[in-house]
C-alpha positions in Angstrom: 34.0 -34.3 42.4 31.9 -31.1 42.4 30.6 -29.5 45.4 26.9 -28.7 45.7 26.2 -25.2 44.7 23.9 -22.8 46.6 23.3 -20.8 43.5 19.9 -21.1 41.9 19.4 -22.7 38.6 19.0 -19.7 36.2 17.6 -22.0 33.4 14.9 -23.6 35.5 11.3 -23.4 34.2 9.8 -20.0 35.1 6.0 -19.4 35.5 4.5 -17.4 32.7 3.9 -14.0 34.4 1.7 -12.8 31.6 -0.9 -15.5 32.3 -1.8 -13.7 35.5 -2.8 -10.5 33.6 -6.5 -10.0 32.8 -7.3 -10.2 29.1 -7.1 -6.8 27.3 -10.0 -5.4 25.4 -8.5 -5.0 21.9 -10.7 -2.1 20.8 -11.3 1.0 22.9 -14.9 2.3 23.1 -15.8 4.2 19.9 -17.6 6.8 22.0 -14.4 7.6 23.8 -12.5 7.9 20.5 -15.2 10.1 18.9 -15.2 12.3 22.0 -11.4 12.8 21.9 -11.3 13.4 18.2 -14.2 15.8 18.3 -12.6 17.7 21.2 -9.4 18.2 19.3 -11.3 19.3 16.2 -13.4 21.7 18.2 -10.2 23.3 19.7 -8.7 23.7 16.2 -12.0 25.1 14.8 -12.3 27.7 17.5 -8.7 28.9 17.2 -7.6 32.0 15.3 -4.0 30.8 15.5 -2.3 27.5 16.3 -3.6 26.6 19.9 -0.7 24.3 20.6 3.1 24.5 20.6 4.5 23.2 17.3 5.7 19.9 18.8 2.2 19.4 20.5 0.5 20.2 17.2 2.6 17.5 15.4 1.7 15.0 18.1 -2.0 15.9 17.8 -1.9 15.6 14.0 -0.4 12.1 14.3 -2.6 11.1 17.2 -5.7 12.3 15.4 -4.8 10.4 12.2 -4.1 7.1 14.1 -7.0 7.3 16.5 -9.4 7.7 13.6 -8.3 4.3 12.3 -10.7 2.8 14.9 -13.7 4.4 13.3 -15.7 3.2 10.4 -14.0 4.3 7.1 -16.5 7.0 6.1 -16.5 8.6 9.5 -12.7 8.2 9.8 -12.1 9.9 6.4 -14.6 12.8 7.2 -13.0 13.6 10.5 -9.4 13.4 9.1 -10.3 15.7 6.3 -11.9 18.2 8.7 -8.9 18.1 11.0 -6.4 18.4 8.1 -8.3 21.4 6.8 -8.1 23.1 10.2 -4.3 22.3 10.5 -3.7 23.9 7.1 -5.8 26.9 8.0 -3.7 27.3 11.2 -0.4 26.8 9.3 0.5 23.5 11.0 1.8 20.4 9.4 -0.7 17.7 8.7 -0.3 14.0 9.5 0.4 13.3 5.8 3.1 15.9 5.6 4.7 14.6 8.8 4.7 11.0 7.6 6.3 12.0 4.2 9.1 14.1 5.8 
């Protein structure tokens, strides 16, 4: 005969904790994305030399490229081309170069 256990049942049904979270808006506001991308582009355009440490420049290159995905294709491509041009001018790696290495 087994004795009753005071240990809880580890396999008992658990409530779904994620149900209590509010729904997440899948797309960030485009104005916020444009503002962030244009701010990064403005810093790059105004710089005579790379305005970030090399690691930060790599992060910014990838961030810029990925954030631009939220924008309409023409706007996305124009902003990416402008930022890539500035990175090349400043001697930094572009998002394309980072992804291929």
